[in-house]
C-alpha positions in Angstrom: 2.6 3.9 35.4 -0.7 5.4 34.4 -2.9 4.5 31.4 -1.4 7.4 29.3 2.1 6.3 30.0 1.3 2.7 29.2 -0.1 3.8 25.8 3.2 5.7 25.1 5.3 2.7 25.9 3.0 0.3 24.0 3.2 2.5 20.9 7.0 2.6 21.2 7.2 -1.2 21.3 4.7 -1.5 18.4 6.8 1.0 16.3 10.0 -1.0 17.0 8.4 -4.0 15.5 6.6 -2.4 12.6 9.3 -0.7 10.5 7.5 -0.1 7.3 5.0 -2.9 7.4 1.7 -1.0 8.1 0.2 2.4 7.3 -2.4 4.9 8.7 -4.7 7.2 6.8 -3.1 9.4 4.2 -4.3 13.0 3.9 -4.4 15.1 0.7 -1.0 16.0 -0.7 0.1 19.3 0.8 2.8 21.8 0.2 6.0 21.0 2.0 6.3 22.5 5.5 8.2 21.9 8.7 6.2 20.9 11.8 6.9 19.9 15.3 6.3 16.2 16.0 6.7 15.4 19.6 3.9 12.7 19.5 4.8 11.3 16.0 8.4 10.6 17.0 7.4 8.7 20.1 4.8 6.8 18.0 7.1 6.0 15.1 10.5 5.6 16.6 12.9 2.9 16.2 12.8 0.7 13.5 16.0 0.0 15.3 15.6 -3.5 14.5 18.6 -5.4 14.0 22.1 -4.4 12.8 25.0 -4.4 15.1 26.4 -0.8 14.8 29.7 0.1 16.5 31.8 3.3 16.4 35.0 3.0 14.5 37.8 5.6 14.0 37.6 6.4 10.3 37.2 9.5 8.1 34.4 9.3 5.6 33.3 12.0 3.3 29.7 12.9 2.6 28.7 11.1 -0.6 25.6 11.4 -2.9 23.1 8.8 -4.1 23.5 7.4 -7.6 22.2 9.6 -10.4 19.6 7.1 -11.8 16.1 8.4 -12.0 13.7 7.8 -9.2 10.6 5.8 -9.9 7.8 7.7 -11.5 5.1 6.3 -9.2 4.8 5.1 -5.7 2.1 3.2 -3.7 0.7 3.7 -0.2 -1.9 1.5 1.3 -4.3 0.9 4.1 -6.6 -2.1 4.8 -9.0 -1.1 2.1 -7.1 0.4 -0.8 -3.7 0.7 -2.4 -3.3 4.1 -3.9 -0.8 5.0 -6.6 0.6 8.5 -6.9 3.1 10.4 -9.0 6.3 10.8 -7.2 6.9 14.4 -8.5 3.5 15.8 -7.5 1.8 13.3 -5.2 -1.2 13.3 -7.6 -3.3 10.1 -7.4 -3.2 8.1 -10.6 -4.8 4.8 -9.7 -6.4 2.8 -7.0 -6.6 -0.9 -6.2 -9.4 -1.7 -3.8 -9.7 -5.0 -2.0 -11.0 -7.4 -4.7 -13.5 -9.1 -2.4 -15.7 -8.1 0.5 -14.2 -9.1 3.8 -10.6 -8.9 2.6 -8.1 -6.6 4.3 -4.8 -5.5 2.7 -1.7 -6.2 4.7 1.9 -6.0 3.4 3.1 -4.0 0.4 6.3 -4.3 -1.7 7.4 -3.5 -5.2 9.6 -4.7 -8.1 10.3 -3.4 -11.6 7.3 -5.3 -13.0 4.7 -4.0 -10.5 3.5 -3.8 -6.9 2.8 -6.7 -4.6 0.3 -6.8 -1.8 -1.0 -9.4 0.7 -4.6 -9.6 1.8 -6.4 -11.7 4.4 -10.0 -12.4 5.3 -9.2 -13.5 8.8 -6.1 -13.8 11.0 -4.7 -16.7 9.0 -5.9 -17.1 5.4 -3.6 -14.9 3.3 -3.6 -14.2 -0.4 -1.1 -12.3 -2.6 -1.7 -10.0 -5.6 0.5 -8.4 -8.2 -0.6 -5.0 -9.5 0.7 -3.6 -12.8 0.4 0.0 -13.8 -0.3 1.5 -17.2 1.7 4.3 -18.9 -0.2 7.0 -17.0 0.0 5.3 -13.6 -3.5 3.8 -13.8 -4.1 0.2 -12.6 -3.7 -1.8 -15.8 -4.0 -5.3 -14.3 -4.2 -7.0 -10.9 -3.7 -10.7 -10.7 -3.6 -13.3 -7.8 -0.4 -15.1 -7.1 0.2 -18.7 -6.1 1.9 -18.6 -2.8 1.5 -21.6 -0.4 2.2 -20.8 3.2 2.9 -23.5 5.8 -0.3 -24.5 7.6 -1.1 -22.3 10.6 1.2 -19.4 9.6 0.8 -15.9 8.3 3.3 -13.4 6.8 4.5 -10.6 9.0 7.0 -9.1 6.5 7.5 -9.2 2.8 10.0 -8.3 0.1 10.3 -9.1 -3.6 13.3 -9.3 -5.9 13.8 -6.5 -8.5 12.8 -8.7 -11.4 9.6 -9.9 -9.6 10.7 -13.6 -9.7 11.1 -14.3 -6.0 8.9 -13.3 -3.1 10.3 -13.5 0.5 8.3 -13.4 3.7 8.8 -13.7 7.4 6.3 -16.1 9.0 4.5 -16.1 12.4 2.0 -18.5 13.8 -1.6 -17.5 13.4 -3.5 -16.3 16.4 -4.9 -19.2 18.3 -2.4 -21.6 16.9 -0.3 -21.7 20.1 3.0 -20.1 21.0 4.8 -18.1 18.3 7.2 -20.9 17.6 10.6 -20.9 15.9 11.7 -18.3 13.3 10.7 -19.1 9.8 11.5 -17.4 6.5 9.7 -18.4 3.3 10.7 -17.9 -0.3 8.4 -18.5 -3.3 9.6 -18.8 -7.0 6.9 -16.7 -8.7 8.4 -17.5 -12.2 8.9 -21.2 -12.0 6.7 -22.2 -9.1 7.4 -23.8 -5.7 8.4 -22.5 -2.3 11.0 -23.2 0.3 10.8 -22.5 4.1 13.9 -21.9 6.2 13.6 -22.4 9.9 15.9 -21.9 13.0 15.8 -23.3 16.5 15.3 -19.8 17.9 11.9 -18.7 19.0 10.5 -15.5 17.5 10.0 -14.0 14.0 12.1 -12.6 11.2 11.0 -9.3 9.8 12.0 -6.1 7.9 13.1 -8.1 4.9 15.0 -6.9 1.9 16.2 -8.9 -1.1 18.9 -8.6 -3.7 18.0 -7.9 -7.2 18.2 -11.6 -8.3 16.5 -12.9 -5.2 19.4 -15.0 -4.0 20.2 -13.2 -0.8 17.6 -12.1 1.8 18.6 -9.7 4.5 16.4 -9.6 7.6 16.2 -8.5 11.2 14.9 -10.3 14.3 12.1 -9.3 16.6 12.3 -8.8 20.3 13.7 -5.2 20.2 13.7 -3.7 23.7 12.8 0.0 23.8 13.7 2.3 26.7 13.3 6.0 27.5 15.9 8.3 29.0 16.5 12.1 29.3 18.8 13.4 26.7 20.8 15.3 29.3 21.7 12.1 31.0 19.2 12.4 33.9 16.9 9.5 34.7 13.3 9.8 33.6 11.4 9.6 36.9 9.5 6.3 37.1 5.8 6.7 36.9 5.9 10.2 35.5 6.6 9.7 31.8 3.6 11.5 30.5 3.9 14.5 32.9 7.7 14.9 32.8 8.6 18.0 30.7 12.1 17.1 29.7 13.2 15.9 26.3 13.1 12.1 25.8 15.6 10.1 24.0 14.5 6.7 22.7 16.8 3.8 22.0 16.6 0.1 21.2 18.5 -3.0 22.3 21.6 -4.3 20.4 20.7 -4.2 16.6 21.9 -6.9 14.2 21.4 -7.7 10.5 21.5 -11.2 9.0 21.9 -12.3 5.4 20.8 -15.7 4.1 21.8 -17.3 0.8 18.5 -19.0 -0.2 20.0 -20.8 -3.2 17.6 -22.9 -5.3 13.9 -22.4 -4.7 11.2 -24.6 -6.2 9.3 -27.8 -6.1 11.4 -30.6 -4.5 14.1 -28.4 -3.0 12.8 -29.0 0.6 13.3 -26.9 3.6 16.4 -24.9 4.6 18.4 -23.9 7.7 17.8 -20.3 8.8 20.7 -20.8 11.2 23.1 -20.6 8.2 22.4 -16.9 7.9 25.5 -14.7 8.2 25.5 -12.0 10.9 27.0 -8.7 9.8 28.4 -6.1 12.2 28.2 -2.6 10.8 31.0 -0.2 11.8 29.9 3.4 11.7 32.4 6.3 11.6 33.1 8.1 14.9 31.3 11.3 13.6 28.0 9.4 12.8 25.3 9.6 15.5 24.3 6.2 16.9 20.9 4.6 17.0 19.8 2.3 14.1 16.4 2.9 12.4 16.2 0.6 9.4 18.6 -1.2 7.1 18.3 -2.5 3.5 20.5 -4.7 1.3 21.5 -3.3 -2.1 20.3 -4.8 -5.4 23.8 -6.2 -6.1 24.2 -7.5 -2.5 27.4 -5.6 -2.0 26.2 -2.9 0.4 23.7 -2.0 3.1 21.9 1.3 3.4 20.9 2.2 7.0 19.4 5.1 8.9 21.3 6.2 12.0 20.9 8.9 14.6 19.3 9.7 17.9 15.5 9.9 18.4 14.5 12.9 20.6 10.9 13.8 21.5 11.4 17.4 20.5 12.4 16.6 17.0 16.0 17.8 17.4 19.1 15.9 16.6 20.8 14.6 13.4 19.6 11.8 11.2 22.0 10.2 8.8 21.6 7.8 5.8 24.8 5.7 5.6 26.1 3.1 3.2 28.1 0.1 4.5 30.1 -2.6 2.8 28.2 -5.9 3.0 31.5 -7.9 3.2 33.3 -6.4 6.1 30.6 -4.1 7.5 32.7 -0.9 7.1 31.1 2.4 6.4 31.7 3.6 2.8 29.8 6.8 2.5 27.2 9.2 4.0 24.4 9.6 1.6 22.5 12.3 3.5 22.6 14.3 6.8 19.4 15.7 8.2 18.8 18.1 11.0 15.8 16.2 12.2 16.1 13.2 14.6 14.1 10.1 14.1 15.0 9.7 10.4 13.9 6.2 9.5 14.6 4.0 6.5 11.4 2.4 5.1 12.6 0.9 1.9 13.8 1.8 -1.6 13.4 1.3 -5.3 14.5 -1.8 -7.3 17.9 -0.2 -8.0 18.5 0.6 -4.4 19.6 4.1 -5.3 16.6 5.9 -3.9 15.9 5.3 -0.3 12.4 5.9 1.1 12.6 7.5 4.6 10.2 8.6 7.3 11.1 12.1 8.6 8.7 13.1 11.4 5.3 13.0 9.8 6.7 13.1 6.3 7.6 10.3 3.9 10.3 11.3 1.4 13.3 10.2 -0.5 17.0 11.0 -0.6 18.8 11.8 -3.9 21.6 13.9 -5.3 19.7 17.1 -4.5 19.1 16.0 -0.9 15.8 15.2 0.8 12.5 15.5 -1.0 9.1 15.1 0.6 6.6 12.7 -1.1 3.7 13.0 1.2 2.7 13.6 4.8 0.9 11.0 7.0 -1.2 11.5 10.1 -0.1 8.3 11.8 3.5 7.4 10.8 3.8 4.2 12.9 4.6 1.4 10.4 3.9 3.0 7.1 3.0 0.8 4.1 4.7 2.4 1.1 6.6 1.1 -1.9 8.0 2.3 -5.2 
């Protein structure tokens, strides 16, 4: 494998672990257009993450997303700024720069009361901020939050409850602190104070978090996704010729799973918890739904999951589907959106859970009753930081 091929595979593996937790530079908001995206799909594929998806013989009609209004503003960020934009025009309304020299923004999430962002000055020291917007989308207030992380750890994923009362984060050992260690999930009570850390005996990290509206249940995926390439016509991709081979690539991940943990009481004196108590849910897709999982999110009421399914092809062809599943038995309940572009990826959603944020090639958009709507285009779609 030559250097170019190694870079392709490395970016695939990075993309499989990123799933909505980082962002590249965002260009000016353009008019909507369709573009080819051979490179972006290979760079941004598979948030395949972790939900067991199996085919089941069932007939499911195409549904629509709930009719509640989408958020008026959304945020996108890089290491230096979090930029707030109108969701109808893409116009910038406010900007939150790093509050101190040497800090770099990391994770980004949102709740009804504002936007949440992490920042670090080095590989380990992490701080958290809440940003509230004024009536015109301008930054009205930014305040530091009290979140105490276990010594020698850093957050690799973050989610917040709809009311802003609970912050959940997946933890990893800091660079230089030895092996990655066991999986750990932290939850902080932002309203009453105190934190609780749940740990398992498994090595690795939990990531791609989503939280129910009241913050009681946290859904997560596990790292260690294996990514492989194959020709879509069934032929084997010749070893050592990935970059030169002119066929169409298909990209897939290993077996996906989703886990849900009841975090119960959180606060001073509650002690640690057992991550091994998390419930594993197998999602059963209808036979007419294309396979391949690219992101999943628990609903605000905890009764359903929304997931992006479909093949990822290097030529941008295929079908992407946003599907809703019952959180109890894992059965498919409705198809929210079908798209003629492969690689459709679920990045997140609003506090209500009714308006999914998706990555579609080099576009970030949302799905509603009127179908897909573009919000903005990004130059580097691998691991986009966006929230609304």
